[in-house]
Legacy VTK file of the C-alpha trace (Angstrom):
# vtk DataFile Version 3.0
C-alpha trace
ASCII
DATASET POLYDATA
POINTS 262 float
42.782 -45.990 -25.090
43.236 -45.535 -21.093
46.769 -43.481 -20.374
47.595 -43.464 -17.027
49.742 -39.774 -16.061
52.261 -40.687 -13.136
54.278 -38.689 -11.395
57.488 -39.129 -14.279
55.279 -37.981 -16.514
53.629 -35.083 -14.741
57.813 -33.872 -14.091
57.792 -34.201 -18.345
54.806 -32.264 -18.917
56.347 -29.391 -16.080
59.424 -29.606 -18.053
57.302 -27.736 -21.375
56.181 -25.284 -18.838
58.148 -22.049 -18.362
59.088 -21.361 -14.203
57.858 -17.574 -14.980
54.631 -18.687 -16.128
54.287 -21.069 -13.179
55.590 -18.147 -10.769
53.063 -15.702 -11.778
49.956 -17.805 -12.089
51.024 -19.193 -8.345
51.098 -15.713 -7.617
47.948 -14.585 -8.401
46.289 -17.531 -7.008
47.948 -17.104 -3.431
46.498 -13.325 -3.977
43.151 -15.355 -2.978
44.345 -17.355 0.035
43.256 -16.972 3.692
46.070 -16.388 5.779
45.641 -16.948 9.184
48.059 -16.117 12.272
48.274 -15.410 15.769
45.774 -12.631 16.180
43.419 -13.829 14.043
40.178 -13.095 15.773
37.755 -15.078 13.910
36.442 -13.135 11.311
38.334 -11.646 8.240
37.014 -8.928 6.214
38.517 -8.072 2.872
36.212 -4.917 2.490
35.332 -1.644 3.887
31.329 -2.231 3.167
28.649 -1.697 6.020
26.329 -4.515 6.742
23.557 -2.566 5.148
25.591 -2.371 2.096
26.597 -5.902 1.838
22.614 -6.760 2.346
22.111 -4.562 -0.474
24.370 -6.551 -2.992
23.425 -10.287 -1.334
21.183 -12.073 -3.534
20.748 -9.772 -5.885
20.973 -9.255 -9.879
22.691 -6.431 -12.055
21.241 -4.534 -14.684
23.198 -4.089 -17.684
20.919 -2.982 -20.491
19.268 0.675 -21.130
16.543 -0.303 -22.966
14.136 -1.400 -20.402
10.695 -1.014 -22.674
12.004 -3.609 -24.822
12.261 -6.057 -21.757
10.875 -9.433 -22.890
8.774 -11.615 -20.232
10.409 -14.976 -19.383
7.394 -16.469 -17.002
6.595 -20.011 -17.922
4.059 -22.294 -16.756
6.630 -25.249 -16.791
8.402 -26.152 -14.015
11.681 -28.302 -14.631
12.712 -30.436 -11.815
16.613 -30.429 -12.706
17.964 -28.186 -10.162
20.159 -27.883 -7.349
19.254 -27.481 -3.629
20.144 -24.929 -1.393
23.708 -25.123 0.128
23.069 -27.261 3.480
23.240 -25.141 6.626
23.779 -27.978 8.882
24.549 -31.776 8.667
23.198 -34.619 11.125
25.164 -37.108 13.083
23.435 -39.802 10.734
26.385 -42.055 8.849
26.278 -43.060 4.928
27.442 -46.174 3.526
30.706 -46.414 1.997
29.009 -47.865 -1.231
26.657 -44.078 -1.476
30.475 -42.181 -1.811
31.967 -44.872 -4.543
28.527 -44.262 -6.249
28.572 -40.475 -6.574
32.368 -40.874 -7.377
31.378 -42.901 -10.066
28.546 -41.048 -11.771
30.229 -37.524 -10.900
33.413 -38.114 -12.305
34.101 -41.541 -14.021
35.380 -41.914 -17.621
32.644 -43.108 -20.384
33.285 -45.769 -22.680
33.713 -43.087 -25.176
36.625 -41.738 -22.945
34.823 -38.729 -22.379
33.787 -37.797 -18.292
30.388 -36.346 -17.286
31.951 -32.666 -17.187
33.055 -30.406 -19.825
36.995 -29.524 -19.882
38.993 -26.953 -22.063
41.277 -29.023 -24.787
40.080 -32.124 -22.896
43.115 -31.848 -20.724
40.933 -32.352 -16.975
43.792 -30.784 -15.407
41.358 -30.630 -12.408
41.814 -33.905 -9.689
39.176 -34.766 -7.096
40.821 -35.348 -3.387
38.230 -37.070 -1.069
38.611 -36.323 2.526
37.092 -39.716 4.307
36.104 -39.650 7.828
35.866 -42.990 9.073
33.882 -41.882 11.831
31.282 -40.981 9.283
30.724 -43.622 7.180
30.143 -47.591 7.479
32.249 -49.819 6.142
34.570 -47.032 5.815
38.470 -47.550 4.824
40.668 -45.481 7.216
40.463 -42.136 7.671
42.611 -39.864 5.446
42.865 -38.322 1.964
42.275 -40.136 -1.080
42.808 -39.510 -4.764
39.786 -40.711 -7.113
41.033 -41.801 -10.698
38.166 -41.387 -12.696
39.997 -43.420 -16.264
40.628 -46.415 -13.545
37.693 -46.150 -10.694
39.640 -46.229 -7.969
40.448 -44.619 -4.616
44.076 -44.207 -4.166
45.741 -43.064 -0.649
47.359 -40.289 -0.713
47.775 -39.654 3.389
46.021 -41.505 6.023
45.380 -39.102 8.891
42.630 -38.934 11.882
39.557 -37.289 10.957
39.410 -34.492 13.703
42.637 -33.147 12.198
41.621 -33.427 8.624
38.288 -31.389 9.603
40.398 -28.754 11.811
42.616 -27.945 8.691
39.916 -28.064 6.327
37.050 -26.176 8.384
39.322 -23.921 10.453
36.970 -21.000 9.988
33.412 -23.219 9.339
30.804 -23.154 11.825
30.299 -26.388 13.992
26.963 -27.235 12.392
28.404 -27.896 8.877
32.388 -28.618 9.941
31.312 -32.524 10.231
30.110 -33.705 6.994
30.494 -37.246 6.311
33.128 -36.676 3.452
34.312 -34.030 1.470
35.393 -33.533 -1.985
38.755 -31.317 -2.815
38.822 -29.797 -6.323
42.731 -29.289 -7.011
44.380 -27.843 -10.171
47.375 -29.677 -11.341
49.458 -26.714 -12.723
51.569 -28.605 -15.308
48.463 -30.146 -16.970
46.823 -26.725 -16.791
49.295 -24.400 -18.382
51.380 -26.737 -20.981
48.695 -26.443 -23.808
46.721 -22.638 -23.203
49.305 -21.005 -20.863
47.422 -18.476 -18.599
44.286 -19.166 -20.243
44.607 -22.354 -18.986
43.632 -20.859 -15.540
40.564 -19.790 -16.825
39.694 -23.062 -18.174
40.554 -24.911 -15.314
38.270 -22.980 -12.884
35.147 -23.132 -15.385
35.915 -27.225 -15.249
35.970 -26.995 -11.329
32.580 -25.439 -11.564
31.366 -27.663 -13.919
32.623 -30.524 -11.528
30.774 -29.565 -8.422
27.715 -28.740 -9.816
27.567 -32.506 -11.182
28.613 -33.835 -7.861
25.987 -31.577 -6.701
23.069 -33.009 -8.785
24.474 -36.697 -8.299
24.636 -36.213 -4.061
20.968 -34.841 -4.500
20.094 -38.045 -6.102
21.106 -40.026 -3.291
19.727 -37.684 -0.876
22.809 -35.896 0.347
23.103 -32.167 0.737
26.186 -30.354 0.336
28.023 -27.094 0.783
30.958 -25.405 -1.070
33.900 -24.089 1.249
37.122 -22.465 0.361
38.110 -20.870 3.841
40.552 -23.193 4.248
44.742 -22.047 4.190
45.986 -23.231 0.798
49.606 -23.798 2.153
48.403 -25.399 5.247
46.307 -27.543 3.511
48.506 -28.858 0.873
51.393 -29.189 3.476
49.215 -31.619 5.592
48.455 -33.623 2.575
51.734 -33.636 1.697
51.602 -32.202 -1.746
53.813 -30.066 -3.504
52.355 -26.611 -3.277
54.015 -25.504 -6.547
52.420 -28.382 -8.451
49.001 -28.676 -7.105
46.755 -25.825 -6.173
43.580 -26.432 -4.167
40.596 -24.522 -5.130
37.250 -25.479 -3.170
35.987 -28.241 -0.936
32.640 -29.284 -1.149
31.080 -30.998 2.036
28.696 -34.025 1.899
26.076 -34.944 4.333
22.599 -35.805 5.348
LINES 1 263
262 0 1 2 3 4 5 6 7 8 9 10 11 12 13 14 15 16 17 18 19 20 21 22 23 24 25 26 27 28 29 30 31 32 33 34 35 36 37 38 39 40 41 42 43 44 45 46 47 48 49 50 51 52 53 54 55 56 57 58 59 60 61 62 63 64 65 66 67 68 69 70 71 72 73 74 75 76 77 78 79 80 81 82 83 84 85 86 87 88 89 90 91 92 93 94 95 96 97 98 99 100 101 102 103 104 105 106 107 108 109 110 111 112 113 114 115 116 117 118 119 120 121 122 123 124 125 126 127 128 129 130 131 132 133 134 135 136 137 138 139 140 141 142 143 144 145 146 147 148 149 150 151 152 153 154 155 156 157 158 159 160 161 162 163 164 165 166 167 168 169 170 171 172 173 174 175 176 177 178 179 180 181 182 183 184 185 186 187 188 189 190 191 192 193 194 195 196 197 198 199 200 201 202 203 204 205 206 207 208 209 210 211 212 213 214 215 216 217 218 219 220 221 222 223 224 225 226 227 228 229 230 231 232 233 234 235 236 237 238 239 240 241 242 243 244 245 246 247 248 249 250 251 252 253 254 255 256 257 258 259 260 261
């Protein structure tokens, strides 16, 4: 059975979640926000490490076991081709068909006949919503530029706010390089606070992060099948973005943006 969670339903859900819990989760989430001010000089360094120290950490693994002599060789002659591409370092100016975007949304997120979705969710709550930033100058047969909410149970894109593509890119990609700040479209993964907390309280935040990771990985694999590359990006300012989309900051928390293009 398809259940339509409306704004009225969401208020009812929030009525069963304490404001203290919402405030604590929001405060913790905001500690990972990117804050820009008038003195912003183009680089944020939340650490005191040197470039050499950072380089030694990047693309490394971490040894935990002290039993080196008992290590088991896992080399294999069989290569499985189901894997993600490397993150895109740039996007071309080539346009895509709007039907390609619809195909990705359906195959990555749409509800199946058995009411499940192509990705797991703690307690089947699905508190992560997908908001699609559509840039009409980058898509053939595109609707107006703006932010559209994808409804996986209904198979619909519903407009949240129409906006100029240039303004949308400026808000989302303020700290991104020019090469990857003009994708064909962007998927924003956004937490619905009430749904996240009403069943599992604090642990719901952990489940939401795991769900978002499963979602963008699923979108990555579907995008690869459609010859689209992508890159994850999260250096936007949460408050600026939610305000621009006209979403309530106490009800919705943006996590990450996934850029798709050729």
